Backbone bond lengths (Angstrom), bond angles and torsions (degrees), N, CA, C in turn:
res aa  C-N    CA-C-N  psi(-1)  N-CA   C-N-CA  omega(-1)  CA-C   N-CA-C  phi
1 M - - - 1.439 - - 1.518 109.05 -
2 S 1.255 114.88 138.98 1.458 119.27 177.00 1.514 109.17 -88.13
3 E 1.308 114.66 170.82 1.459 119.54 -178.85 1.519 111.78 -66.50
4 E 1.294 118.00 -26.69 1.446 120.82 -179.16 1.554 111.23 -72.69
5 E 1.318 115.93 -27.19 1.446 120.00 -176.60 1.531 113.83 -93.40
6 T 1.281 118.02 -6.01 1.462 118.83 -178.83 1.519 110.63 -70.63
7 P 1.303 115.48 131.76 1.471 117.25 179.85 1.518 109.88 -71.44
8 T 1.285 113.37 145.14 1.472 118.34 177.92 1.515 108.01 -86.38
9 Q 1.286 113.76 138.70 1.449 119.72 -179.32 1.535 109.23 -92.22
10 A 1.320 113.79 135.54 1.459 119.33 176.11 1.529 108.18 -76.20
11 P 1.305 116.08 147.51 1.472 117.93 178.40 1.536 109.30 -62.27
12 P 1.313 115.78 141.50 1.463 118.90 -179.48 1.537 110.41 -61.67
13 Q 1.316 114.88 134.55 1.453 120.04 179.01 1.528 109.91 -99.68
14 E 1.300 113.94 145.69 1.466 119.35 178.68 1.536 107.59 -73.88
15 P 1.325 116.97 140.00 1.464 117.58 177.92 1.530 110.62 -66.07
16 Q 1.318 115.21 132.53 1.446 120.76 -178.40 1.512 109.70 -97.53
17 E 1.317 114.29 140.55 1.480 119.61 177.25 1.525 107.93 -74.78
18 P 1.305 115.37 139.83 1.479 116.81 178.46 1.541 110.37 -67.17
19 V 1.304 114.29 136.02 1.465 120.27 -179.33 1.531 106.99 -91.91
20 P 1.321 115.44 122.61 1.479 117.66 178.95 1.521 109.85 -65.95
21 P 1.307 116.65 145.66 1.480 118.30 178.98 1.516 110.78 -63.23
22 R 1.287 115.67 140.02 1.466 120.42 -177.28 1.518 108.23 -84.94
23 S 1.296 113.55 128.27 1.456 119.79 -178.49 1.503 109.39 -97.48
24 E 1.304 116.07 132.91 1.466 121.32 177.99 1.511 111.43 -91.00
25 G 1.326 117.66 -12.41 1.458 121.62 -179.27 1.504 111.14 -82.67
26 T 1.297 114.81 176.42 1.459 120.68 179.28 1.530 108.66 -99.75
27 T 1.306 116.28 134.98 1.458 121.25 175.67 1.511 107.80 -113.80
28 I 1.319 115.11 151.25 1.451 119.83 179.65 1.506 109.83 -124.18
29 T 1.301 115.59 152.38 1.461 120.35 178.08 1.512 110.34 -89.38
30 G 1.297 116.92 173.21 1.476 121.37 178.88 1.516 111.54 -63.63
31 I 1.303 116.82 -38.18 1.487 120.43 179.66 1.529 109.07 -64.40
32 Q 1.313 116.83 -42.46 1.461 119.73 179.63 1.527 110.76 -65.37
33 L 1.330 117.62 -37.51 1.449 121.79 178.07 1.522 111.32 -64.58
34 L 1.341 116.46 -44.98 1.456 119.74 178.67 1.546 111.15 -65.59
35 T 1.300 116.02 -39.06 1.461 119.56 177.40 1.535 110.21 -61.09
36 G 1.310 116.17 -42.65 1.464 119.63 178.51 1.515 112.93 -65.50
37 I 1.336 116.08 -39.30 1.478 119.73 179.87 1.514 110.56 -65.69
38 I 1.316 117.39 -36.17 1.458 120.99 178.75 1.516 110.86 -80.26
39 F 1.323 118.34 -37.20 1.449 122.44 -171.47 1.517 113.64 -79.54
40 I 1.326 118.32 -36.10 1.460 121.25 -176.81 1.535 112.92 -60.49
41 P 1.350 119.29 -44.89 1.466 117.87 176.85 1.540 113.83 -63.00
42 V 1.326 117.01 -33.29 1.451 119.40 178.64 1.533 110.03 -65.49
43 V 1.315 116.45 -41.22 1.475 120.13 178.33 1.521 110.15 -65.06
44 M 1.357 116.00 -41.89 1.470 118.43 -179.26 1.550 111.47 -64.32
45 V 1.313 116.67 -39.78 1.479 119.39 177.31 1.513 110.02 -65.85
46 W 1.321 117.59 -39.92 1.454 121.02 179.05 1.528 110.83 -62.38
47 L 1.328 116.73 -45.13 1.454 121.00 178.36 1.535 111.64 -65.22
48 A 1.335 116.39 -41.30 1.470 120.24 179.56 1.524 110.62 -64.78
49 L 1.320 116.75 -41.47 1.456 120.85 179.36 1.522 111.24 -64.40
50 G 1.319 116.71 -41.80 1.462 121.03 176.63 1.524 111.25 -61.81
51 A 1.339 116.21 -43.06 1.455 120.21 177.67 1.529 111.26 -65.97
52 R 1.310 116.99 -38.63 1.474 120.89 178.95 1.518 111.01 -64.25
53 I 1.314 116.52 -40.32 1.487 119.89 179.48 1.536 108.76 -63.63
54 I 1.310 117.58 -45.84 1.464 120.36 -178.52 1.516 109.87 -66.51
55 W 1.343 117.41 -43.81 1.466 120.47 -178.93 1.517 111.04 -63.64
56 S 1.342 116.82 -45.50 1.464 120.22 -178.24 1.520 111.54 -65.31
57 A 1.315 115.87 -40.28 1.470 119.38 -177.71 1.532 110.26 -69.55
58 S 1.325 118.35 -31.46 1.460 119.03 -179.72 1.518 111.66 -81.86
59 E 1.329 118.34 -28.18 1.476 122.25 -179.99 1.520 113.04 -79.69
60 N 1.332 115.17 -43.11 1.460 120.23 -170.97 1.542 109.16 -131.35
61 P 1.312 119.01 113.81 1.474 120.37 179.99 1.516 113.12 -66.04
62 E 1.337 117.97 -20.81 1.451 120.58 178.48 1.537 112.35 -67.84
63 T 1.313 115.32 -21.50 1.462 119.25 178.98 1.521 110.67 -64.86
64 L 1.307 117.07 -31.48 1.454 119.96 179.96 1.527 112.77 -62.99
65 D 1.336 116.62 -25.09 1.445 120.03 178.32 1.530 112.07 -70.71
66 S 1.327 118.07 -30.29 1.454 121.59 -177.74 1.527 111.24 -120.23
67 I 1.314 117.43 38.81 1.459 122.10 -176.29 1.521 113.37 -86.49
68 E 1.338 118.04 -9.90 1.471 120.51 -175.39 1.517 112.13 -61.52
69 G 1.321 117.03 -39.16 1.481 118.75 179.62 1.511 112.50 -64.43
70 L 1.331 116.50 -41.45 1.469 120.03 178.26 1.526 111.58 -66.48
71 L 1.316 115.83 -41.13 1.472 119.27 178.91 1.545 111.10 -66.24
72 T 1.340 116.30 -35.31 1.473 118.74 176.51 1.522 111.34 -65.46
73 A 1.326 117.13 -41.48 1.467 120.38 177.19 1.516 110.83 -64.53
74 L 1.314 117.17 -38.73 1.465 120.68 177.17 1.505 111.21 -64.66
75 A 1.340 116.48 -41.21 1.460 120.62 179.61 1.533 110.85 -65.87
76 V 1.350 117.36 -39.57 1.452 120.84 -179.95 1.533 109.98 -65.16
77 L 1.312 116.78 -40.05 1.471 119.83 177.38 1.509 113.35 -73.48
78 S 1.325 117.91 -21.04 1.461 119.97 -179.66 1.526 113.71 -67.24
79 L 1.317 116.02 -29.59 1.478 119.70 -179.88 1.537 112.57 -64.07
80 P 1.347 119.51 -54.13 1.464 117.46 178.28 1.530 113.46 -67.82
81 V 1.321 117.13 -31.23 1.470 119.45 179.96 1.529 109.08 -67.03
82 S 1.319 118.26 -46.77 1.467 119.06 -179.90 1.522 111.60 -66.40
83 A 1.330 117.35 -37.21 1.469 119.39 178.04 1.554 110.99 -66.60
84 G 1.322 114.86 -41.64 1.477 118.34 178.67 1.508 112.62 -65.86
85 L 1.333 116.81 -41.96 1.458 119.27 177.34 1.515 111.21 -64.02
86 G 1.328 116.73 -36.54 1.465 120.41 176.29 1.520 111.97 -60.62
87 K 1.354 115.78 -43.50 1.472 119.23 177.64 1.515 112.42 -65.81
88 L 1.345 116.87 -39.21 1.467 120.08 178.26 1.531 111.04 -63.46
89 F 1.316 116.72 -45.06 1.461 119.89 179.35 1.522 111.56 -66.29
90 E 1.311 117.19 -35.86 1.476 121.76 176.95 1.530 110.23 -63.30
91 A 1.333 116.74 -46.40 1.454 121.06 178.66 1.521 111.49 -63.42
92 F 1.327 116.50 -41.34 1.451 119.98 178.79 1.515 111.78 -64.32
93 S 1.329 117.47 -42.66 1.457 119.57 -179.61 1.531 112.02 -67.75
94 S 1.325 116.91 -35.18 1.479 118.43 177.84 1.539 110.26 -69.85
95 E 1.332 117.69 -33.50 1.452 119.63 177.63 1.526 110.99 -68.55
96 V 1.329 117.09 -41.06 1.458 121.21 178.57 1.531 109.58 -65.38
97 T 1.318 116.86 -41.15 1.470 120.96 178.94 1.522 110.99 -62.89
98 S 1.347 117.48 -42.67 1.455 119.46 -179.82 1.515 111.79 -67.92
99 R 1.346 117.66 -34.34 1.465 119.83 177.19 1.515 110.20 -68.52
100 N 1.334 117.66 -38.20 1.458 120.08 179.07 1.527 111.00 -69.04
101 N 1.310 118.52 -33.53 1.453 120.44 177.25 1.515 112.78 -71.04
102 E 1.351 118.44 -27.90 1.455 121.60 177.88 1.531 111.65 -70.56
103 K 1.330 116.86 -30.55 1.466 120.97 -177.33 1.489 110.00 -78.27
């Protein structure tokens, strides 16, 4: 082979790490899934109890005489519901903040 026919060699390239595909959806961890599984029924019971109090008080005026027990149960359930909602909103705001920082 003459010098004119020799193939030119490309400079060696460094091996590149594969870039994982970027997901636009939301992913959750196992802890978040367990929190949701435990937290969603508590919220549903809280909403159902609130609806039951309103429904009973509007249907039967005698319910208003013995409503303290229902209101106490609603107040007891309000603590974990408000704490759980606070954690959910905190997680959501940190996710939005991290997405905005990436852009």
